[in-house]
Structure formats: C-alpha cells, structure tokens
C-alpha positions as a Markdown table, in Angstrom:
| # | Residue | x | y | z |
|---|---|---|---|---|
| 1 | Met | -198.1 | -0.8 | -79.3 |
| 2 | His | -201.1 | -2.3 | -77.4 |
| 3 | Glu | -201.7 | -1.7 | -74.0 |
| 4 | Tyr | -203.4 | -4.4 | -72.1 |
| 5 | Ala | -204.7 | -4.5 | -68.5 |
| 6 | Leu | -203.7 | -7.2 | -66.2 |
| 7 | Glu | -207.4 | -8.2 | -66.4 |
| 8 | Asp | -207.1 | -8.7 | -70.0 |
| 9 | Val | -204.0 | -10.8 | -69.7 |
| 10 | Leu | -205.7 | -13.2 | -67.1 |
| 11 | Lys | -209.0 | -13.9 | -68.9 |
| 12 | Gly | -207.4 | -13.5 | -72.5 |
| 13 | Pro | -210.0 | -14.6 | -75.3 |
| 14 | Tyr | -211.6 | -17.2 | -73.2 |
| 15 | Met | -213.9 | -15.0 | -71.0 |
| 16 | Leu | -217.6 | -15.6 | -71.8 |
| 17 | Thr | -219.6 | -12.7 | -70.8 |
| 18 | Glu | -223.0 | -13.6 | -72.5 |
| 19 | Trp | -225.0 | -16.6 | -72.3 |
| 20 | Lys | -226.1 | -18.0 | -75.8 |
| 21 | Pro | -227.9 | -21.3 | -75.6 |
| 22 | Glu | -228.3 | -21.4 | -79.3 |
| 23 | Leu | -224.3 | -21.8 | -79.6 |
| 24 | Val | -224.6 | -24.5 | -76.9 |
| 25 | Asn | -227.3 | -26.3 | -78.9 |
| 26 | Asp | -225.3 | -25.9 | -82.2 |
| 27 | Ile | -222.1 | -27.5 | -80.7 |
| 28 | Leu | -224.1 | -30.4 | -79.2 |
| 29 | Ser | -225.8 | -31.1 | -82.5 |
| 30 | Arg | -222.4 | -31.7 | -84.1 |
| 31 | Leu | -221.5 | -34.3 | -81.7 |
| 32 | Thr | -222.3 | -37.2 | -84.1 |
| 33 | Pro | -220.4 | -40.2 | -85.1 |
| 34 | Gln | -219.4 | -38.6 | -88.5 |
| 35 | Asn | -217.7 | -35.9 | -86.7 |
| 36 | Val | -215.8 | -38.0 | -84.1 |
| 37 | Arg | -212.0 | -38.2 | -84.1 |
| 38 | Ile | -210.5 | -41.1 | -82.0 |
| 39 | Leu | -206.9 | -40.8 | -81.0 |
| 40 | Ala | -205.3 | -43.7 | -79.2 |
| 41 | Ile | -201.7 | -43.3 | -78.0 |
| 42 | Ala | -199.6 | -46.2 | -76.5 |
| 43 | Gln | -196.4 | -47.8 | -77.1 |
| 44 | Lys | -198.0 | -51.0 | -78.0 |
| 45 | Phe | -199.4 | -49.4 | -81.2 |
| 46 | Asp | -195.9 | -48.7 | -82.3 |
| 47 | Thr | -195.8 | -51.8 | -84.6 |
| 48 | Ile | -198.9 | -50.8 | -86.6 |
| 49 | Ala | -197.9 | -47.0 | -87.0 |
| 50 | Thr | -197.1 | -46.4 | -90.6 |
| 51 | Asp | -196.7 | -42.6 | -90.9 |
| 52 | Ser | -194.3 | -40.3 | -89.2 |
| 53 | Glu | -194.8 | -36.6 | -88.4 |
| 54 | Pro | -192.2 | -34.3 | -89.9 |
| 55 | Trp | -190.9 | -32.3 | -86.9 |
| 56 | Tyr | -190.4 | -34.9 | -84.0 |
| 57 | Gly | -190.7 | -38.1 | -86.1 |
| 58 | Thr | -193.7 | -39.3 | -83.9 |
| 59 | Lys | -195.0 | -42.4 | -85.5 |
| 60 | His | -198.8 | -42.5 | -86.1 |
| 61 | Lys | -201.5 | -44.1 | -88.3 |
| 62 | Thr | -204.5 | -42.3 | -89.8 |
| 63 | Glu | -207.5 | -44.3 | -90.9 |
| 64 | Lys | -211.1 | -43.9 | -91.6 |
| 65 | Leu | -213.7 | -45.6 | -89.4 |
| 66 | Asp | -215.6 | -48.5 | -90.9 |
| 67 | Asn | -219.3 | -47.2 | -92.2 |
| 68 | Asp | -220.8 | -50.2 | -90.5 |
| 69 | Leu | -219.2 | -49.1 | -87.2 |
| 70 | Leu | -220.5 | -45.6 | -87.6 |
| 71 | Lys | -224.0 | -46.9 | -88.4 |
| 72 | Ser | -224.0 | -49.1 | -85.4 |
| 73 | Trp | -223.2 | -45.8 | -83.3 |
| 74 | Glu | -226.0 | -43.8 | -85.0 |
| 75 | Val | -228.6 | -46.3 | -84.0 |
| 76 | Ser | -227.3 | -46.8 | -80.5 |
| 77 | Ala | -229.5 | -45.7 | -77.5 |
| 78 | Ala | -228.4 | -42.6 | -75.8 |
| 79 | Asn | -226.6 | -43.4 | -72.5 |
| 80 | Glu | -228.6 | -41.9 | -69.6 |
| 81 | Lys | -225.3 | -41.2 | -67.7 |
| 82 | Leu | -224.0 | -39.0 | -70.5 |
| 83 | Lys | -225.8 | -35.6 | -70.3 |
| 84 | Leu | -225.2 | -32.2 | -69.3 |
| 85 | Pro | -225.5 | -31.2 | -65.5 |
| 86 | Glu | -228.5 | -29.5 | -64.1 |
| 87 | Arg | -228.3 | -25.9 | -63.6 |
| 88 | Asn | -226.5 | -24.9 | -60.5 |
| 89 | Pro | -228.5 | -22.1 | -58.8 |
| 90 | Phe | -225.5 | -21.4 | -56.5 |
| 91 | Ile | -223.3 | -20.1 | -59.2 |
| 92 | Pro | -223.4 | -16.2 | -58.8 |
| 93 | Thr | -224.1 | -13.7 | -61.5 |
| 94 | Asp | -224.0 | -10.4 | -59.8 |
| 95 | Phe | -220.4 | -9.7 | -58.9 |
| 96 | Glu | -220.8 | -6.1 | -57.7 |
| 97 | Leu | -219.4 | -5.6 | -54.2 |
| 98 | Cys | -222.0 | -4.4 | -51.5 |
| 99 | Glu | -221.6 | -1.1 | -50.0 |
| 100 | Arg | -219.1 | -1.1 | -47.3 |
| 101 | Asp | -220.2 | -1.0 | -43.5 |
| 102 | Thr | -219.5 | 2.3 | -42.0 |
| 103 | Tyr | -217.9 | 1.0 | -38.6 |
| 104 | Asp | -214.1 | 0.3 | -38.6 |
| 105 | Val | -213.4 | -2.8 | -36.8 |
| 106 | Lys | -209.7 | -3.9 | -36.8 |
| 107 | Val | -210.2 | -7.4 | -35.0 |
| 108 | Pro | -212.9 | -9.9 | -35.5 |
| 109 | Cys | -216.1 | -9.7 | -33.3 |
| 110 | Val | -218.6 | -12.3 | -32.4 |
| 111 | Ile | -221.9 | -11.4 | -34.2 |
| 112 | Gln | -223.8 | -14.6 | -33.0 |
| 113 | Asp | -222.9 | -17.0 | -29.9 |
| 114 | Thr | -225.4 | -20.0 | -29.3 |
| 115 | Ala | -224.9 | -23.3 | -27.6 |
| 116 | Leu | -224.2 | -24.7 | -31.0 |
| 117 | Ser | -222.3 | -22.1 | -32.8 |
| 118 | Arg | -220.3 | -18.9 | -32.6 |
| 119 | Val | -220.0 | -16.7 | -35.6 |
| 120 | Trp | -217.3 | -14.1 | -36.0 |
| 121 | Phe | -217.0 | -11.3 | -38.3 |
| 122 | Lys | -214.4 | -9.0 | -39.7 |
| 123 | Gln | -214.6 | -6.7 | -42.8 |
| 124 | Asp | -211.7 | -7.1 | -45.2 |
| 125 | Asp | -210.4 | -3.6 | -45.1 |
| 126 | Glu | -207.3 | -4.3 | -46.9 |
| 127 | Tyr | -208.3 | -6.0 | -50.3 |
| 128 | Leu | -212.0 | -5.2 | -50.3 |
| 129 | Leu | -212.9 | -8.7 | -51.4 |
| 130 | Pro | -215.7 | -11.1 | -50.1 |
| 131 | Lys | -214.3 | -14.3 | -48.5 |
| 132 | Ala | -215.0 | -16.7 | -45.8 |
| 133 | Ser | -213.0 | -18.7 | -43.5 |
| 134 | Leu | -214.8 | -21.7 | -41.8 |
| 135 | Asn | -213.5 | -23.4 | -38.7 |
| 136 | Phe | -215.4 | -26.1 | -37.3 |
| 137 | Glu | -214.8 | -27.9 | -33.7 |
| 138 | Ile | -216.8 | -31.0 | -33.4 |
| 139 | Met | -217.3 | -32.1 | -29.9 |
| 140 | Ser | -218.6 | -35.6 | -29.2 |
| 141 | Ser | -217.9 | -38.2 | -26.4 |
| 142 | Leu | -218.0 | -40.8 | -29.2 |
| 143 | Ala | -215.3 | -39.1 | -31.4 |
| 144 | Tyr | -212.5 | -40.6 | -29.1 |
| 145 | Glu | -214.4 | -43.4 | -27.4 |
| 146 | Asp | -211.7 | -46.0 | -28.7 |
| 147 | Pro | -208.8 | -46.0 | -31.3 |
| 148 | Cys | -211.3 | -47.0 | -34.1 |
| 149 | His | -213.6 | -43.9 | -33.5 |
| 150 | Ala | -210.3 | -41.6 | -33.1 |
| 151 | Asn | -209.1 | -42.7 | -36.5 |
| 152 | Leu | -212.5 | -42.5 | -38.2 |
| 153 | Asn | -212.9 | -38.9 | -36.6 |
| 154 | Tyr | -209.5 | -38.1 | -38.1 |
| 155 | Leu | -210.3 | -39.2 | -41.5 |
| 156 | Phe | -213.6 | -37.4 | -41.4 |
| 157 | Val | -211.8 | -34.2 | -40.5 |
| 158 | Gln | -209.2 | -34.6 | -43.3 |
| 159 | Leu | -212.0 | -34.9 | -45.8 |
| 160 | Phe | -213.2 | -31.6 | -44.9 |
| 161 | Lys | -209.6 | -30.0 | -44.7 |
| 162 | Gly | -208.8 | -31.1 | -48.4 |
| 163 | Lys | -205.4 | -31.0 | -49.8 |
| 164 | Lys | -202.7 | -29.1 | -48.0 |
| 165 | Lys | -201.0 | -26.3 | -50.2 |
| 166 | Lys | -197.3 | -26.3 | -49.8 |
C-alpha cells in the first residue's frame, strides 16, 4: 500500500519543479495546421452528424480538412496578438519563509503613520504563513459631491473589492 502525503495529493502529477524551455519550444513547434483538431459542438450540426459513439450514443462526424485549406493556413501571416506573454518578474521563485521576528505581538501595531497612510503589522503566529490584507479609505470632497460622483465612487470601490465569497 502506498502512503501519500497531503502535499502529493494536492499537486498530483501536475507540479512542475524545473523550467525546461526546450520542452516549451518543442510543444510550440508542434502547433501546426497539420496537427490541428477542430471540434464544433452544437445542436444545429445534428443533421450532418453521421456517426454515433458507442457509450452514450452521442452523434458526431469525423472528417479530414481539405488540403487547400491547410496550405492556406501554412502561408498565412502570424497574428501579432497570438503570442506568449512577457516574463512576469513578480512571480516568486523562493518560497522559503524568512526567519521569524523574536518579539511576540498579539495585536496589530502601527509601524508607519503619515498624513497619506497608516501601516499596521501583526506577525502570523498561528499558521506561520505570509499574507497581506489591504484596506483603503479614500477621502475626497469630490467623492460625494453629487449622486453621479457618489455612484461612480461606489463602482470604483466595487472594482477593487472583487467578487464576494459566499
């Protein structure tokens, strides 16, 4: 019987621990018109579906793409919008926890207080995990100048709050 740690169950076979650009280039080189598979699913295609799969009886049709169409795709110019994203410098690579501070603070304390901001700090002493909780209060006489400004301010705040969890 195999014994698995919870960490193994959560990541399964999908955790990539090593960056191998040659594998990425190999996969990208295989994205050619000859290797394409197009799947169109819609009830309006029901009338042209000629085959049926054995388990659920789902109707489908399999056909090869026309060689002229494939050749036209080969000579097409690359679309500038279809590309890999730029390298994200903010993705962390070192996940080791920093050495814990020696002081024991049970409540948050102010570590910076200026006319523009107030920064509070409390070390996570229960789970020992890094996290941040950001709260902003924007004060402006324009924010509630009239109903239009008040609604725009509300929408602006909702954009930052994001979707509420139930």
